[in-house]
N, C-alpha and C positions, 0 to 999 in steps of 0.2 A: 238329798236323794234319795229314798231308797230303791230300791232295784230290783222291780219286779219279772218273775216266772211265767207266772201261769195268771195268777192274780193276790191280789194284795194281801197277807197272811196274817192276825191277830195283833201283832205288834203297829202292824202298821195303821189295820184299823182305829186299833183303840190310841194312837198319837191324833189321826185324826178328828178323833172327837172328845181330845183333852181338853178342859177347858182353860188348863194353864199356858194352850199356845192361843185359844182364841183370844185371850184377857192381855197376857203379857205381853207378843210380840205386836199387835196395836198400842198398846199403851205406848209401848219404846219406839214404835218407829215413830210415830206422834211426835214424840218428843224431839226425837232427834229431824226430823224436819223443820219444825218449827223453831228449835235453837240454831241448827245448819244452812239453811238458807236465806236467815238476815246476817249470820255470823260469816258463810260464805262468801256472800254478796260484798258485802263490808271488804271483805279480806281483798279479794279480788278489787274492786273498785281502787282499794289504796295499793296493794303492789304493780298495779298499771300506770297507774297514773303520777303516781306523788311520791316513788322510787326508784332513785335512779342510784350508780346505770345499774342495769337488767346482768348482776353477775349471778351464776350459775344459781346460788341458792337461792336466789327469788325467782330466777325460771322454772326448777325444780317445784317451788309453795305455787305458783302461778297452776302447774301443771295440775298440781296437789284439789286447790282449793276448786278447779273445775271438775275435776272429775270427783270431790263432794257433792255439787252439785249436781252434774249430774243424778247419782245415788237420788241425792234429794229428791225429784223430780219424779223419778217412779215408784217412791217406798207413799206414797197416795193407793194405786195397783196393791199393792200389799199388805194394805192398813185395809184396803175392803174386802179383800181377797178372804182376809183371818176373820173378819169385822162379819163375815156371808155365811162363816160356816165350813170352813175353805172350799167353797166353791166359784168355780173363774167363769164367769159370765165373756170376759174380754176378748174371746176367739183365740186364735193361738198364734196369730202374729205378734201379738202383744205380748203374750206369752213368753217367746221369746227373746221381743226387746225387754222385758222388765225380767227378765232370767240374765240376760245375758249384759246388761248392765250393772245390776244387781251383784257380781261374782267377777265382772270388768272393774267396778269400783275396789273391792278389797285386794285385787290381787296389784290393781294398779298402785293404790294407797303402799303397801305392802315395797314393791320394785322400787315406787317415789323417796319412799322415807333410804333404802336403802342406797339408793343415786344421791341422796344427802349427803348421808354417813358418805360412806367416797368420798364424796365431793371435799367436806370437811377433811377428811384424814389425809387425802396424797394434793392435796392443794391443785386437784385441777382446774382451770380458768376457761374453759374452751368443752365442744361439744354435748354442755347441756341439751338443746338443743334437741339433738342430734340422739341424743339416751333418750327423751320421752320418747321420739317415733321410732327408736326401733322399741319402748318400753308398749307403745299400743301395739307392734305391729308381730311382737312376738305374742302379746293378749289374745289378738283376733284371730294368731295361727292357735292357739291353745285351748282357746274358746270355741274356735270352728265348728265342730262337735252340737253342743247345744246351738248355735244359728242355724242350725241346716236338719234340723230333727224335731218329729212336732210333741212339743214337751208336756202337750195336755193329758189326761186319763179318767177315762168314764171311771170311778168308783160305784158300782150297780148295786153294790152293798149298800150305802148311802144313798144313793142318790145322787150325786155330786160329782165333779167334773174339776179336776185338782191340776194345781200348773206348778210341771218338776219337784213335784213331792213323791210323785209313782212314778218310777220311770217304767219302756217298754223293754224287752231284754234283746228286740228286736235293734233297739236303737245303734248297738255294738255288734259285732259280728259272733263272740264268744265271752264265757267269764273272764279266760287269760285279757282278752282283747278292755275288756274293761278295767279288769287288776290296774294291766298298764298305763290307760288312759289315767287311771287317777291321783295312782300312784307320781307318776310326772306330774301331776299340775300341783301335788302335796311337795316334791322335792324342787323344781325348778320351780315354782312359782310363791313356796313359802319358805323350806327348810333351808333352800343354799342363801335365798335375802337376806335368813333370819339368823343366821348362822356369822353372814358379815356383816349385819349393823353390831351385833353384836362385840365382835373384834373391835368393830373400828370405833366405837363408844365406851368400848371396854380402857382400849388403849390409851383413845384422850383422855380420860379421867385420869389414867394412871400418869400420864406425862402432865398434864396438870400439877399435878398432886404433889411431882416428885419436880417441879421447877424450880428457879431461885424465885424471889418473889421480888420482880425485877419490871412487874405489871399492875402491882395492884391486889394486894390479897382479894379485897372486896367482890373485884372486877372476878378475879379468880375463880372464889366459891360460887359467881353467879355463875360460869362458863361451866362447870363441876356439874351445878343444880341442876343448866340447864342439861346434860348430857344425859342424866340418870332419871330427868323428870320423863326424854323421850322416850329413851329405852326401856322404862317402866310403863309408857303408855302401848309401845308397839309390841312390849309379849303380853300386856292384860289383854288388850282389844284383840288382838289377830292370836296370838297362839292355844287361847284355847279352844276357838274355832277350829282351828284346822289340826290338830293332837286326835280331838273329838271323834274329827271326820275319818281319819286314820283308821280307828279305831273301830269304828262303823263298816269303813268298807271292808277291813280285815275280817270281822264277827259274819257279817253279814252275806261276803260272796262265799269262805273258806266254812264259816261253822252255823250258818243260817238264824244268828240273834242281831237284834239290831237297835242300837242305840240313838236313832235320827228324832227323836224326842226331845234330846241331851245337848242334836244338834241343832236341833230346830232354836233350842235356847240361847245357845251360845252364841250365835249368828245375831240377836241382839249387842252382845261386846261387840263383835264386830265393826257393828254401824254409831257404834257411841263415838268411836274415834272421828266422825264427821264434826260430833261436836268441839273434840280435844285440839282439832287441829288449828282453827283459829289464836286461841290460844299457844298456841307451840310460835307461830309465825311472830304472839305478842313479845314471849321470850326470847326469841329468837334475834329476833332486829332489833336494834334502839330504836331507828330512824321509822320502824310499823310502829312500835309504842308511841315518840312522840309526837304523831300522826294521830293516834288511834285515840292519847290522853286529849289532844288538839282539837278533834273532830267533836270527843262526847264534854268538852268544856271544863275539863279539869288543870290543864296546862297548853297557854298560847304557845303557840307555833312562826316564827318572825319566819317571814321568806327569808331564804338567804342569811339565815343566823350561822354565827358561826357553831354552835353545838350539830344543827341537823349539817352543815356542809364537815364538820368529823366524822359525825355518825354514816356520811356517802361515803367517806375518803376510808372511815376505817373497812366498809364492808366490803371493799372491794383490795383493799391490799392484804398479800398473807403477812404475817408478824412470822419474822425467821425463828424457829426452832419451836414452833406448837404446829399443832392439823391445823389446817383453814379452818375447819370448824373454829377456831379459838380465834383465829381471824374474824373473822362473822359474832361472834358470839360479844368479847370483849371490845371490841370497836376501839380497837387505842387511839387518841388523837394523835396527828399534826404535829410536830414541834414547833410549838411556837414560838415568831424571833420577838425580839427584846420591846419592851417599851418605849413609844420613842422620847422620852422625856431623860431615861436612861442612856440613852447611843449620846455619846460626846461627839462635838465635832473632829472630822478626819474616819467616822463608822470608829472609833474603841466604845466597847462600854462596860464602867467602869466598875458595874458591878462583877462582871467575869474576871475581873484582874484581882477582885478580892479592897477594893478602894472604893 
């Protein structure tokens, strides 16, 4: 968003006429919608219908899938808006709905991924639903100024009506209020969750690397790789957008310069997270992986199979000495009873006695 005091400046007018914006954003948003909608619908179906018990991690992933689908549903409006020369034709109310849904998705994804990292690090086995509800209440409160204000603006020089690309100075009382509002969004909804996520996943990786080889080297490598991939996705998708927004806000409010065209392009990165989330579920949950391979025809999954039961148990239990995320990623199988043919009368297992 570009803060307007009297009328859009030259930098804003150039951004609204930038052919890169008119081409890159619709293309990326279209790809995100085409991949995200079927991917997250399938993920939501598997998570809700075929994975049990509903551990905190599963609840958070369900919340993440719903959030991703919400964004995918409003992306067609953004695609048409940019293809139409940044001219909004859907009215004031729908502009508010699309804008709030767009930014609620980004910040909800950040907060939900932070909740997953904390859950896996501390091993919290309750309050996942309450955490999701609290996240949405926080987002609605933080984004309420966007929900109750007219976000459209008629740019007479170009003969277009923008949606959340040019903001009226009357939206908030003063420049200081603008600064406080935007800095609060940056710190509360990005910077603090970002630091917490980095600390939790970094500690998880270090703990796994230093641990004894009691759970299998291959599984340990997979858990470390998963933590690294999730952390990389978090940093790649969300960090550029939020840091560029901070630079734009500081420059626009205090120095009269704008980096809004760069900020608009970094929005593409934040949307790409919607395409990555189903792959995160695939590598995070062995049970999700088995069901996905089964429905894609790669590997049959017998109902009630020992492997499926072991994965369910492994995702619900915490492995002593590791963060709870390790319990979800490693899926350590329960110790199996001795084979019936090795048990002699009287319940003595000769194999265990060396005989």
